[in-house]
Structures are given as structure tokens and as C-alpha cells.
C-alpha positions in Angstrom: 7.6 -13.4 7.3 9.9 -14.0 10.4 9.9 -12.0 13.3 12.0 -11.7 16.4 10.3 -9.9 19.6 13.4 -8.1 21.9 11.5 -6.2 25.3 8.7 -4.2 23.6 10.2 -4.1 20.3 9.5 -6.5 17.3 11.7 -6.9 14.1 10.5 -8.5 10.9 11.6 -9.8 7.7 8.4 -9.9 5.3 9.1 -12.0 2.3 8.6 -11.7 -1.3 4.9 -12.4 -2.2 3.8 -11.7 1.1 0.8 -8.8 1.9 2.3 -6.7 4.2 -1.4 -5.8 6.4 -1.9 -9.7 6.8 1.8 -9.9 7.9 0.9 -7.2 10.3 -2.1 -8.2 11.2 0.0 -11.8 12.4 1.9 -10.7 14.0 -0.5 -8.6 16.2 -2.7 -11.4 16.7 0.0 -13.4 17.6 1.5 -11.6 20.1 -1.4 -10.0 21.1 -0.4 -5.8 20.9 -3.4 -4.1 21.3 -1.1 -0.2 20.5 1.8 0.3 18.3 3.5 2.7 15.8 4.8 0.9 12.9 7.5 1.3 10.3 9.3 0.5 7.5 11.2 0.0 4.2 12.0 -2.3 1.8 10.2 -2.8 -2.1 7.0 -3.5 -2.9 6.1 -4.9 -7.4 2.0 -4.1 -6.2 0.2 -1.7 -4.1 -2.8 0.0 -3.4 -2.5 2.9 -1.9 -5.8 6.1 -1.2 -6.2 9.3 -1.0 -9.6 10.3 2.2 -11.8 12.9 0.0 -13.0 15.2 3.4 -16.1 16.5 1.5 -17.4 13.4 0.4 -16.0 11.2 3.5 -14.9 8.3 0.8 -11.5 6.9 -0.2 -10.6 6.9 -3.8 -7.7 3.7 -4.2 -4.6 3.9 -7.0 -3.7 1.1 -7.7 0.9 0.8 -8.7 2.9 -2.7 -10.7 6.1 -2.5 -10.9 9.2 -2.0 -8.8 9.1 0.4 -6.2 11.1 1.1 -3.3 9.2 1.6 0.1 10.3 5.3 1.1 8.4 5.3 4.0 5.9 3.1 5.5 4.1 4.5 8.8 1.2 4.1 11.3 -0.4 2.1 14.0 -2.1 -0.9 15.4 -4.7 -0.6 18.0 -8.0 -1.8 18.5 -11.6 -0.9 17.3 -14.6 -3.0 19.1 -11.6 -4.7 20.6 -10.2 -6.7 17.9 -7.7 -5.8 15.8 -7.2 -2.4 13.7 -4.2 -1.1 12.1 -3.9 2.5 9.8 -0.8 2.7 7.7 0.4 4.9 4.9 3.0 4.2 2.3 4.9 5.9 0.1 6.9 4.3 -2.7 9.8 5.4 -5.3 9.6 3.9 -8.8 13.2 4.0 -11.1 12.3 7.8 -12.1 12.3 8.2 -8.8 8.8 9.4 -8.8 6.8 9.2 -5.8 3.2 8.0 -4.7 1.8 7.4 -1.3 -1.2 7.9 0.3 -3.4 5.2 3.1 -2.5 1.9 2.4 -4.3 -0.8 1.2 -2.6 -3.5 0.1 0.7 -4.2 -0.9 2.7 -7.5 -1.8 6.6 -6.9 -1.2 8.8 -8.4 -4.7 12.0 -8.8 -2.7 11.5 -7.4 1.2 10.2 -5.6 4.3 12.1 -5.2 6.8 10.0 -3.8 9.8 10.2 -2.3 13.6 6.9 -2.7 15.6 7.0 -0.3 19.0 4.4 -1.9 21.2 3.0 1.0 23.2 2.4 -0.2 27.0 -1.3 0.7 26.7 -4.5 0.3 24.7 -6.6 3.4 22.7 -10.0 2.0 21.0 -11.4 3.2 17.6 -14.9 5.0 17.0 -16.0 5.9 13.3 -16.8 9.7 13.7 -20.2 10.6 11.4 -18.8 14.7 11.1 -15.3 13.1 9.5 -17.3 10.1 8.2 -13.4 8.3 9.9 -12.8 5.6 12.3 -10.4 7.4 15.2 -9.4 7.6 18.2 -11.6 7.3 20.9 -9.5 8.1 24.5 
């Protein structure tokens, strides 16, 4: 992975066999990012995305492997209890154009991933919400 910072924007290239969430965390910690938006595209060979079942208050993951293009990767970087926290969603399409997606748990790059991180001057922490069952923005 390599990246370059331009004012409040980071342009990153995540390379083959690197895991996307690990690279996001590495950048956020190195640059002391407390709040940012993330968007990316590229190609992945193995990934896990999930869906939150609201009635059960539980995530279920779906694993995929093969040749997939990232159609959309979007989300936020912020903090929870003053520690790094990322919330990303990803959609990816296969060679027939079928798209799957959800909450991103893991994604290994197969060719490249081009990411833009827009740093926001501020801070928003997260806290667990018992009623919803998720870590929500705490203002």
C-alpha cells in the first residue's frame, strides 16, 4: 500500500493480496484521523460482507471468492471510546454482472484498490445502542 496526502484528502493505492480494512486502519492511525469519509473502487478476489438482522440484533456474513470488481465501497472512519473505528459497506460484481454486497468484514485485493479518504475537521465517537443493537454515532 502507498498513499499521499493532499490537504485534507488522502489518495491511497492498496495492492494485490492486501486486506482493505487493515490498510484503512493503518492509514487512519498513521495520520491520526478521527473523522473521515471513505470511497473506493478496484478488484477483490476474496471478501466477506454481511447483513444485520434487526430482529435478532446480529450480523450474518457471506463469503465470496473469485474475480470481482468493486462497484462501490463507501463508509466512515471515526472513533469508539477514543479508539479507531471504521464502518464500511461494499458492493462487488462478478464476471456475469451479478452484484453482491453489504457491511464489509474483510476484502483481499486481487489487482488494485484505489481509495479516497476525505478527512473531516471534527470528531464523532460511537456508542453501543441497546435498542438497535449497533454502535451508533454519539454526538
